[in-house]
N, C-alpha and C positions, 0 to 999 in steps of 0.2 A: 483639372481638379483631381486630388488624390483619391477620393472616395465617392466619386460619381455614380449614383445608382445603387449605392449600398445601403442596407438597413442596419443602423447603429442603435443598440439598446444600452442606455447608461442607468445603472442602478446607483442610487445616491445622486440623482441628476439635479436635485436642487441645492446641493452643497456647493461650496467654493470651487473645488476641482471638477465635479461633475458638470456644473453649469459652464465653466470655462471650456472644458472639452466639448461640450455640446455646441457652443458657438463656433469653435474652429471645425468640427466635423460637418456642421451644417454649411459653413462656408466652403468647404471642400466638396460639397455635392451630396452628402448623406442625407437620408431621411432619418431624423433623429427622434427616438422614443425615450422619454425621461420618466424614470420610476423613483418614487420615494413615499414616505408616509403621509407627508403634508401636501394636500392639493393646492393650498394657498401658495406655498412657496414654489411648487411647480409651474403654476399659471404665471408667476412673475417671469420665470426664465423663459417659458415658451412665448410669452408676449414679446420679450426683447428679440427673441430669434426671429419670430415672424415679421417683426418690424424691420428687420435687416434683410428680409426676402427670403429667409430660410424656411424649411419644412420641418415642423416639429409637432409631436403629440405627447400627451402625458398618460400615465397609468399609476394608480396607487398600490403600493405593495409593502409588506412587512417581510423583509429577507430573513428574519430569524424564525419565521414560521414555515417549516419545510413544506408541508402539504399545500398551504395556500399559495407559495412561491411557485410550486410546480404548476398548480392549476391556473393561476393568473398568467404565468409565462406562456403556457400552452394556448390560452385564449389570445394572447397577443401574437403568438407565432401564426395562428390561423388567420388573424387579421392581416398580417404583414407578408405571409407566404415564407416565413423563415428569417433568419438572422445572419448578417454577415460579420458584424462587429459587436462585441459585448464588453462593456466596461464596468468594473467593479470600482466605484468610487465612494463606497459606503464608509462611515466612520462612527465610532462610538466613544462616549466619554469613559475614561479610565484613569487610574492613579499613576502618576510618575513622580517619585521623590521619596516615598516611605520605605524605610528599611524593613527587613523581615520581622523585626521585634514588634514593629507597631502595624504592620500590614496584616489585615484579615485575610482569611481564605477567599472570601467573596471578592475582596478587592484585588487579590491576586488573579483570580479566574477572569475578572472583568477585563484584564489586560490581553487575554487571548480568546476567551470563549466566544464572544459575539463576533469578533473578526473571523475566526476560523469557521464558525457556523455559517455566516453570511457567504463566505467564499465557497464552502460546500454546497449550500442550498442553491446559490446562483448557478454554479457549475452544473450541478445536477439537473437543474430546471431547463437551462438553455441548450445542452449538448445535444438532445434529441432533434432540435430544430435548426442544426448547423451542419456544415461540412458536405462531404461528397464532391460532386462536381462544383458545388458553390463553396469555395474555400472560406473558412471561418477563422476568426481570431478572438481570443478571450484575453483581456488585458486587466491588470489590477495594479493598484499603487500601494506601496508599503513604506514605512519609515525605515531609517537605516539601522536601527538598533539591533537587528538580528544577528549581526556580525560583531557587535561591540560588547564590552563589559563595563556597565555603568552602575555603580551602586544606587539602590533605591529604584530600580526599573525592571525587577524580575519578571513580572506579569507581561509587561510591554515587550520585553526582549523575547521571551518565549513565543508571544504572538507574532511578532515580526519574522522570527526564524521559522515558525511553522508556516506562515503564508508562502515564504520562499521555497520551503521544501515541497509544499502541497503543489505549487505551480509547476514544478519540474515533474513530479510524478503524474500529474494530470496531463501534461503535455505527452509524456510517454505513452499514456493510455489513448489519448485522442489523436495522436499523430496519423494513425492508420485511416481515420476518418477525415483527413485533410483539414484538421482544426489546429491552429497554432495557439500556445498558451505562453504569455510573457508577463513578467513582473517588472514594474518600474520602481526602483528603490530611490526615494527622494528625501532630501533634507526638508526642513521647514521652508515654506515657500513665501517669497515676498509677495505681498499683495493678498494673501490668503486670509489673514485675520480681518483685514479690512472688508473683504468679501463675505464675511460672516462665518468663517470656518469654525467648527466645533473645537478646533485646536486652540482657540483663544482661551476657552475654559481650561483646557489642559495645561497650557503654558502659564496661565495666570498664577496658579499655585507655586509652580517652580520659581517664577519671577518674584513673587511675593517673599518666598523664603530667603531670597538673595537681596531683598530690599530694592528691587527693580520694578519698572513698568514692563508690560509685555513687549513694548517697542524696544526697550533697552535690552531685554533678554534676547530678542530676535537679533539685534545688532551685535551682541556678544557671540552668538551662535555663528553669524557670518564671519567674524574674526578668527573662529576656530577652524575654518576650513582652509585648505590649501590655496584656494583662489581668492580668500578673503571677501567672498561674497556668497549669497545664497541663490539657488534657482529661483525663477519667478513663476508666477501662476500661468502667465502666457507661455513660457517655455515648456512647461510640462504638458500643456494642451497641445502645442504644436508637435511635441515628440510623440504623444499618444496617437495623433492623426497619422504620422509617418509610419508608426509601428503597425497600425491596422491596415496600411495600404499594401499594394502589390509590391512596392519597392522593399519592403521588409519580409517578403514571402519565405525567405530561407531562414528566418529567425524563429525559434521556439525553445522551450525548456531553458530559458535564460533569464537572468536578472540584469536589467539595464541600469547602470549606475549614474545616478543624477544627484549626487551629494556634493559637488564642487570639490572632491578629493578627500571628504571626510572619511570615506571608506575606500578601500582599494581592492577587495576581494569580493 
C-alpha cells in the first residue's frame, strides 16, 4: 500500500476530485479526513469509503475564512496527531468567456481571489502540523490556463498562474521542514461532470455560447489535445496518491502536467 498508516486531509473532499482522491488514498491505506462546507455531501462520500472497508472521517470548514480554518485545522491535528498528506481540491464558480468590455471587476476577481485565498489559508493552517521527522506533502490541483493565452479568460488565467507560482514559493519555504509542495495541472476530467463537479456550471455557459451541450464541449476539448483524449477522474486520483507517497519523495516545487499535451511548459 502506497500510503499505509498515513493521515490524509482532503479539503474539498465532497467534490468530484476530492472524493475520487479520498477513495484511492483510503484504498492505499491512508486514514482519510474529508473537509467541506456541506456535511450532507461529506456523509455520502464517507459512507461509500467505509462500505469499501476504508477509514474516513469528516469535518466542516469554510476555507475562505482564515481564522476559522486555522482553528478548525488545529483541532483536527490534535485529534489525528498531525498530518502526512494534505490535498487542496476546492473549487469555486467563476466566469469563463466574457471579454474585458463586458466583464465586471467582481467577476474578474472571482477568477482568482477565492482560489488563491483558499490555497493560502489551507497552507497556513496545515503547515504547523506537518513535517520534521514525519515527512509531509501538500498537493493541489489547477486548470491549465496559467500558461495559456485565451480570450475571455482573464481572471481564470491569473488565478491558475497564481496558484502555480504560489506552490513553488511555498515549497521553497517549507522544504527545510521536510514538507513537499506539488501542483497537478490537469485538463477537464472525463467523469468529473457526471460526478457532480462544479465545472459543469462553468462549462455550461461556454458550451451554450457555442450552441453545444456540455458533453459536446468536453468532446471538443478532447480533440484539441495532442493525445485526442482527456485525463480521467480515476487517473488524477491515482496520480495524487503516487505523488503523496514515498516514491515521489524527491519531488517538490513543481507542476505535474496532466493535460494530454495541451500545455508543454
